[in-house]
C-alpha positions in Angstrom: -45.3 22.8 -73.8 -48.4 20.2 -73.0 -45.7 17.3 -72.4 -43.4 15.8 -70.4 -40.8 16.6 -73.0 -42.3 20.3 -73.8 -41.5 21.1 -69.9 -38.5 19.5 -69.5 -36.3 21.3 -72.7 -37.6 24.7 -71.3 -36.8 24.0 -67.8 -33.3 22.6 -68.5 -32.3 26.0 -70.3 -33.4 28.0 -67.3 -32.1 25.9 -64.8 -28.4 25.6 -66.3 -28.7 29.6 -66.9 -29.8 30.3 -63.3 -27.7 28.0 -61.5 -24.4 29.4 -63.5 -25.8 33.0 -62.8 -26.1 32.1 -59.0 -22.5 30.8 -59.0 -21.3 33.9 -61.2 -22.5 36.2 -58.7 -21.7 34.6 -55.4 -18.3 34.6 -56.7 -17.7 38.2 -58.3 -19.3 39.6 -55.0 -17.1 37.4 -52.8 -14.1 38.7 -54.6 -14.7 42.4 -54.5 -18.0 43.3 -52.9 -16.9 47.2 -52.8 -17.0 47.3 -57.1 -19.9 44.7 -57.2 -22.2 45.6 -60.2 -25.4 44.0 -61.6 -25.1 41.8 -64.2 -27.9 41.0 -67.6 -25.7 38.1 -68.1 -22.6 36.1 -66.6 -19.7 35.6 -68.8 -17.9 32.4 -68.5 -13.8 32.4 -67.2 -12.7 31.6 -70.7 -10.8 33.7 -73.5 -12.6 34.1 -76.9 -16.0 33.3 -77.9 -16.6 30.6 -74.9 -16.9 33.9 -72.9 -20.2 34.3 -74.4 -21.2 30.7 -73.5 -24.4 32.0 -71.6 -25.8 34.2 -74.4 -24.9 31.4 -76.8 -27.0 29.1 -75.1 -30.0 31.3 -74.5 -30.2 32.3 -77.6 -29.5 29.2 -79.4 -31.9 27.2 -76.9 -34.8 29.5 -77.1 -34.5 29.6 -81.1 -34.4 25.5 -81.0 -37.3 25.1 -78.6 -39.2 28.3 -80.9 -38.8 25.8 -83.9 -40.2 22.6 -82.2 -43.1 24.7 -80.7 -43.9 26.6 -84.2 -42.7 23.6 -86.7 -42.9 20.3 -85.0 -45.5 20.8 -82.5 -47.8 21.9 -85.4 -46.6 19.6 -87.9 -46.6 22.7 -90.2 -50.8 22.7 -89.8 -50.9 26.0 -88.9 -53.7 27.3 -90.7 -56.6 25.8 -91.6 -59.4 27.2 -94.2 -57.4 30.1 -94.5 -57.4 30.9 -90.6 -55.1 29.7 -87.8 -55.8 26.5 -86.7 -57.6 26.5 -83.2 -55.8 23.6 -81.9 -52.4 24.9 -82.6 -52.7 27.9 -80.8 -50.9 27.3 -78.0 -48.0 25.8 -80.0 -47.8 29.9 -81.6 -48.2 31.4 -78.0 -45.6 29.7 -76.8 -43.7 30.5 -80.1 -44.1 33.8 -79.4 -43.0 33.8 -75.6 -39.3 32.2 -76.8 -38.8 34.6 -79.4 -38.9 37.2 -76.6 -35.9 35.3 -75.0 -34.4 34.5 -78.5 -33.8 38.3 -78.9 -32.6 39.0 -75.4 -30.1 36.9 -76.2 -29.2 38.1 -80.0 -29.1 41.8 -78.5 -26.8 40.6 -75.8 -24.7 39.2 -78.3 -24.7 41.9 -80.4 -24.0 44.2 -77.7 -20.7 42.2 -77.0 -19.7 41.4 -80.9 -20.6 44.9 -82.1 -20.3 47.3 -79.2 -20.2 50.1 -81.6 -23.7 49.6 -83.0 -25.2 48.2 -80.2 -23.8 50.1 -77.4 -26.4 48.8 -74.4 -25.4 48.6 -70.9 -26.4 45.8 -68.6 -29.2 47.8 -67.1 -30.7 48.1 -70.3 -30.5 44.6 -70.8 -32.3 43.9 -67.7 -35.0 45.9 -69.3 -34.9 43.5 -72.2 -35.2 40.3 -69.8 -37.7 41.9 -68.2 -39.7 42.0 -70.8 -39.3 38.6 -72.0 -40.1 37.4 -68.7 -43.7 39.5 -68.9 -44.2 38.3 -72.3 -44.1 34.9 -70.6 -46.1 35.9 -67.9 -48.8 37.3 -70.3 -48.6 33.6 -71.8 -49.2 31.6 -68.8 -51.7 34.4 -67.5 -53.9 34.3 -70.3 -53.5 31.1 -71.8 -55.6 29.7 -74.8 -55.5 26.1 -73.3 -57.2 27.2 -69.8 -55.7 25.3 -68.0 -58.2 23.8 -65.3 -58.0 21.7 -62.0 -54.9 20.6 -60.8 -52.8 21.7 -63.9 -54.4 25.2 -63.6 -52.9 25.1 -60.3 -49.1 24.0 -61.4 -49.5 27.1 -63.8 -50.6 29.3 -61.1 -47.8 28.7 -59.1 -45.8 29.2 -62.6 -47.0 32.5 -62.9 -45.7 33.4 -59.3 -42.5 32.6 -60.2 -42.2 34.4 -63.4 -43.7 37.6 -61.5 -41.0 37.5 -59.5 -38.3 36.9 -62.0 -39.9 40.2 -63.5 -39.7 42.2 -60.2 -35.8 40.9 -59.8 -35.0 42.1 -63.5 -36.3 45.6 -62.8 -34.7 46.3 -59.6 -31.5 45.1 -61.4 -32.0 47.8 -63.7 -32.8 50.5 -60.9 -30.3 49.2 -58.2 -27.1 48.5 -60.6 -24.6 47.7 -57.3 -27.5 45.6 -55.6 -26.0 42.1 -55.1 -29.4 41.0 -53.5 -31.2 41.5 -57.2 -28.3 39.8 -58.7 -28.4 36.9 -56.8 -32.3 36.6 -56.5 -32.7 36.8 -59.9 -30.4 33.8 -60.4 -32.1 31.8 -58.0 -35.2 32.7 -59.5 -34.4 31.6 -62.7 -33.3 27.9 -61.2 -36.4 28.0 -59.4 -38.4 28.4 -62.4 -36.5 25.5 -64.1 -36.8 23.1 -61.2 -40.6 23.9 -61.4 -41.1 23.0 -64.7 -39.2 19.7 -64.1 -41.7 19.5 -61.1 -44.7 19.9 -63.4 -43.5 17.6 -65.6 -43.0 14.8 -63.4 -46.1 15.4 -61.6 -48.9 16.0 -64.5 -47.0 14.2 -67.3 -44.6 11.8 -65.5 -44.6 9.0 -62.4 -45.3 11.6 -59.7 -49.0 11.9 -60.2 -51.0 12.7 -57.2 -52.9 9.7 -55.9 -56.7 10.3 -56.8 -56.2 12.1 -59.8 -55.6 10.2 -63.3 -54.8 11.5 -66.7 -57.1 11.5 -69.8 -57.3 10.5 -73.1 -56.3 13.9 -74.1 -53.4 13.7 -71.3 -55.6 16.3 -69.2 -55.3 15.5 -65.1 -58.8 15.2 -63.3 -58.7 14.6 -59.9 -61.7 12.2 -58.8 -63.2 14.1 -55.6 -62.7 17.6 -54.3 -60.6 15.9 -51.4 -58.2 14.5 -53.6 -58.1 17.6 -55.5 -56.8 19.6 -52.3 -54.3 17.4 -51.3 -53.1 17.5 -54.7 -52.5 21.2 -54.2 -51.3 20.8 -51.1 -48.7 18.7 -52.5 -47.7 21.1 -55.1 -46.9 24.0 -52.3 -45.1 21.1 -50.8 -43.4 20.7 -53.5 -42.4 24.1 -54.4 -41.2 25.1 -50.3 -38.9 22.2 -51.0 -37.4 23.2 -54.4 -37.5 27.0 -52.8 -35.4 25.2 -49.6 -32.9 23.5 -52.3 -32.1 27.0 -54.1 -31.6 28.9 -51.0 -29.0 25.7 -49.5 -27.2 25.9 -53.3 -26.9 30.1 -53.2 -25.5 29.3 -49.5 -23.2 26.5 -50.7 -22.0 28.7 -53.4 -21.0 31.7 -51.6 -19.3 29.6 -48.8 -17.5 28.4 -51.5 -16.7 31.7 -53.7 -15.8 33.3 -50.4 -13.2 30.5 -49.7 -12.1 30.5 -53.1 -11.8 34.0 -53.9 -12.6 36.1 -50.8 -9.8 38.1 -49.0 -9.2 38.4 -45.1 -11.0 41.6 -43.7 -7.5 43.1 -43.0 -6.2 42.8 -46.6 -9.6 44.4 -47.8 -9.2 47.0 -45.7 -5.7 47.8 -46.5 -6.7 48.1 -50.4 -9.6 50.1 -49.8 -7.1 52.6 -48.0 -4.5 52.4 -50.4 -7.4 53.1 -53.6 -8.7 56.0 -51.4 -5.7 57.2 -51.1 -4.6 56.7 -55.1 -7.6 58.3 -56.1 -6.7 61.9 -53.6 -3.7 61.9 -54.9 -4.8 61.5 -58.2 -7.1 64.3 -57.8 -4.3 66.7 -56.5 -2.3 65.7 -59.0 1.3 65.7 -56.5 2.8 62.5 -56.6 4.4 61.1 -60.1 4.1 57.4 -58.3 0.6 57.9 -57.8 0.0 59.4 -61.4 1.3 56.2 -62.9 -1.1 54.2 -60.8 -3.4 56.6 -62.0 -2.7 55.9 -65.6 -2.9 52.4 -65.2 
């Protein structure tokens, strides 16, 4: 991950999944707020295997990225003199983190393809996702490469976003009908992807702050304390801008979903009253027509 491509690849996966989850959460809530449930993953509106597209992206993307980190980045020189090569410890750490996301995607897929053998609820899968984010949090907090200076500051902000992802996933398991928890989970995943992009552009791309430079080992060093502080303030401004962008996207998604799938308040009230009446008649068992609706 210590390169431009190493940040853009996982950033693309996080961003794609996060954007889709925000839209799906907004659409499901706008269509029927009363029956909204938190989802650990969002099915695509397509028949057959295409419905599981998000899970294929998560599991396949994590597996591909894991192979890049463990096999390509190390050039298969993982061991040196019978011991783990210290030059590639960070690659192995990244591979371990990606393994957790692969397991989440694989378990979610198994729960859909073989529900009798893997009867995992969305709450259980939310906890598995929280475990994967926790592994990512531990990786960035106790990193073997020990990022310093501006690199350390960018990675510290990543730690904050990942910690919020853990909290949102746990809340989704504890509050299964909470729309804010479900929406926040998607927004934070998308934000994490955007921040990976921003990190790639700022540390390894054309947006390197003034007064800072990359050395021969591609490490970023600022020439003075003042330049370091300006670069950190710029990083905070960039994060705020991305948060605003994510907020506007979520707001736009809900506005579009409400226009497409939402129901007028009068119609929604009529439906709720009808559903309550049918439920009451089902319990009493007096009306044959109501019994038919109960069976349906």
